[in-house]
C-alpha positions in Angstrom: -41.6 63.1 -10.4 -39.9 63.2 -7.0 -40.4 66.2 -4.8 -37.6 68.3 -3.4 -37.6 66.3 -0.2 -37.2 63.0 -2.0 -34.4 64.4 -4.1 -32.6 65.6 -1.0 -32.9 62.1 0.6 -31.4 60.6 -2.6 -28.6 63.1 -2.5 -27.8 62.7 1.2 -28.2 58.8 1.2 -25.1 57.3 2.6 -23.7 54.4 0.6 -23.3 51.3 2.8 -19.8 50.2 3.6 -18.6 46.7 2.7 -18.8 45.7 6.4 -22.5 46.9 6.5 -23.3 44.9 3.3 -21.6 41.9 4.8 -23.6 42.3 8.0 -26.9 42.5 6.1 -26.1 39.5 3.9 -25.4 37.3 7.0 -28.5 38.5 8.7 -30.6 37.7 5.6 -29.5 34.1 5.4 -29.9 33.7 9.1 -33.5 35.0 8.9 -34.1 32.5 6.1 -33.1 29.7 8.6 -35.4 31.2 11.3 -38.3 31.3 8.8 -37.9 27.6 8.1 -37.9 26.6 11.8 -41.1 28.6 12.2 -42.8 27.3 9.1 -42.8 23.5 9.2 -39.3 22.5 10.1 -39.3 22.8 13.8 -36.5 20.4 14.4 -34.1 22.4 12.1 -31.4 24.3 14.0 -29.4 27.4 13.0 -25.8 27.5 13.9 -23.8 30.7 13.1 -20.1 30.6 13.8 -16.8 32.1 12.9 -14.4 30.4 10.5 -11.1 29.3 12.2 -9.3 32.1 10.4 -11.7 34.6 11.8 -12.1 36.1 8.4 -15.5 34.7 7.5 -18.9 34.2 9.2 -20.7 31.0 8.5 -24.1 29.5 9.0 -25.0 25.8 9.3 -28.6 24.5 9.2 -28.7 21.0 10.7 -30.9 18.5 12.3 -31.5 19.1 16.0 -29.0 17.4 18.2 -26.5 16.5 15.5 -24.4 19.1 13.9 -23.0 16.6 11.4 -26.4 16.1 9.8 -26.3 19.3 7.9 -28.8 20.5 5.3 -27.2 23.8 4.3 -24.1 25.9 4.8 -23.3 29.4 3.9 -19.9 31.3 4.2 -19.7 35.0 4.0 -16.9 34.5 1.5 -19.7 33.8 -1.0 -21.1 37.3 -0.4 -24.6 37.6 -2.0 -24.4 34.1 -3.6 -26.2 32.4 -0.7 -26.4 29.0 -2.5 -22.9 28.8 -3.7 -22.1 25.9 -1.5 -25.6 24.4 -1.7 -27.3 24.2 -5.1 -25.2 26.7 -6.9 -28.2 28.7 -8.0 -27.4 32.4 -8.5 -29.1 34.8 -6.1 -29.3 38.6 -5.6 -27.9 40.0 -2.4 -31.3 41.4 -1.5 -33.4 38.4 -2.3 -36.5 38.2 -0.1 -36.0 36.0 3.0 -38.9 33.7 2.3 -37.8 33.1 -1.3 -34.3 32.3 -0.1 -35.7 29.8 2.4 -37.7 28.0 -0.3 -34.6 27.8 -2.5 -32.6 26.3 0.4 -35.4 23.6 0.9 -35.6 22.9 -2.8 -32.0 21.6 -2.9 -31.7 20.1 0.6 -31.5 16.3 1.2 -35.1 14.9 1.4 -34.3 12.5 4.3 -32.8 15.3 6.5 -35.7 17.6 5.7 -38.2 14.9 6.7 -36.3 14.6 10.1 -36.7 18.3 10.6 -40.4 18.5 9.9 -42.9 19.4 12.7 -43.7 22.3 14.9 -41.0 24.0 17.0 -41.1 23.6 20.7 -42.4 26.5 22.8 -38.9 27.0 24.3 -37.4 27.1 20.7 -39.9 29.7 19.6 -39.2 31.9 22.6 -35.5 31.7 21.8 -36.1 32.5 18.1 -38.0 35.7 19.3 -34.9 36.7 21.2 -32.7 35.9 18.2 -34.9 38.1 15.9 -34.8 40.9 18.4 -31.0 40.8 18.3 -31.1 40.9 14.5 -33.6 43.8 14.5 -31.2 45.7 16.8 -28.4 45.2 14.3 -26.7 42.2 16.0 -25.1 39.3 14.2 -24.6 36.2 16.5 -22.0 33.5 16.4 -21.8 30.5 18.6 -18.0 29.9 18.6 -14.7 30.6 16.8 -11.1 29.7 17.2 -10.3 33.0 18.9 -13.4 33.4 21.0 -15.4 31.2 23.5 -18.5 33.0 24.9 -18.9 30.4 27.7 -21.2 27.4 28.3 -24.7 28.0 27.1 -23.9 31.4 25.5 -23.4 33.0 22.1 -21.6 36.1 21.1 -23.4 39.0 19.3 -21.5 41.5 17.3 -23.0 44.9 16.2 -22.1 47.3 13.4 -20.8 49.9 15.8 -18.1 47.5 17.1 -20.0 46.7 20.3 -20.4 43.1 21.3 -22.6 41.3 23.8 -23.8 37.8 24.6 -27.1 36.0 24.4 -28.4 32.6 25.5 -27.7 29.7 23.2 -30.7 27.6 21.9 -32.4 25.4 24.5 -31.0 22.1 23.1 -27.6 23.5 21.9 -24.5 21.4 22.3 -21.2 23.2 21.8 -18.6 21.4 19.7 -16.9 20.0 22.8 -20.1 18.5 24.0 -20.9 16.7 20.7 -20.6 12.9 20.6 -17.2 11.8 19.4 -18.4 10.7 15.9 -20.3 14.0 15.4 -17.2 15.9 16.6 -15.1 14.1 14.1 -17.5 14.6 11.2 -17.8 18.3 12.1 -14.0 18.6 12.2 -13.8 17.2 8.7 -16.6 19.5 7.5 -14.8 22.5 8.9 -11.6 21.5 7.1 -13.5 21.1 3.9 -15.1 24.5 4.4 -11.7 26.1 5.1 -10.3 24.5 1.9 -13.2 26.1 0.0 -12.4 29.5 1.6 -8.7 29.1 0.6 -9.8 28.1 -2.9 -12.1 31.1 -3.2 -9.2 33.4 -2.1 -6.9 31.8 -4.6 -9.4 32.2 -7.5 -9.8 35.8 -6.6 -6.1 36.3 -6.7 -5.9 34.5 -10.1 -8.6 36.9 -11.4 -6.6 39.9 -10.1 -3.4 38.6 -11.8 -5.3 38.0 -15.0 -6.5 41.6 -14.9 -3.0 42.9 -14.2 -1.7 40.8 -17.1 -4.3 42.2 -19.4 -3.3 45.8 -18.3 0.4 45.0 -18.9 -0.4 43.6 -22.3 -2.4 46.7 -23.3 0.4 48.9 -22.1 2.9 46.9 -24.2 0.8 47.3 -27.2 0.6 51.0 -26.6 4.3 51.2 -26.2 4.9 49.2 -29.4 2.6 51.6 -31.2 4.6 54.5 -29.8 7.9 52.9 -30.9 6.6 52.3 -34.4 5.4 55.9 -34.6 8.8 57.1 -33.3 10.6 55.0 -36.0 8.4 56.6 -38.7 9.3 60.0 -37.4 13.0 59.1 -37.4 12.7 57.8 -41.0 11.2 61.1 -42.1 13.9 63.1 -40.4 16.6 60.8 -42.0 15.0 61.4 -45.4 15.0 65.1 -44.8 18.7 65.0 -43.8 19.5 63.0 -47.0 17.7 65.5 -49.1 19.6 68.4 -47.4 22.9 66.6 -48.0 22.0 66.1 -51.7 21.1 69.7 -52.1 24.3 70.8 -50.4 26.4 68.6 -52.7 24.7 70.0 -55.8 25.2 73.6 -54.6 28.9 72.9 -54.1 29.3 71.4 -57.6 27.7 74.4 -59.1 30.0 76.7 -57.2 33.0 74.7 -58.4 
């Protein structure tokens, strides 16, 4: 049994807000990418960024030096379904980081994985230590977005309390404007596809809401029809009673006559 102190902790525990849950989910999938770099895929790179709309945070895992050679992508629109745009395997929002990393690898293209194999450079490992420190402090980084440019060689870091700061970008990071033309074109196409997926996700959510509203309306119509039927029955009873009164009155008048 729990003691009084444990019960008090349960009673006073604050339910996390949706923004806090979003923050933790994004941190979890980013930590999975870090785990892969430190455990045999040293040429894998993590690239967090904001969707052009600014509504979603995204993470791309790609081969070092080429953003277009992507192994994995996550959008915060998918919430706790981290593999929705990857293998489609269902996941829990609090899945262990290492297990999530293994699931990412299991469905990634073999050729791209092979290109990422090896130990991370000393400079990359130092940078990952700084990235993990930012995560431990509650930060969530992003490299770029349509409405924000942290500057050359820098990334933004947002915190739950609304504060933001900057951190150094990875040692071999190339911003989208510095990518080779072919890579930039491929990345642009990929971003458009991802935007289309986000729009589709929002549309599907709206359809589900409309279905729910339709079901509610149908239930209310059935209830109203039942009430109308009951009212008709009551009206029929009253009409029968009035007819009986009229018959009795006519009989009484005949007797008097």
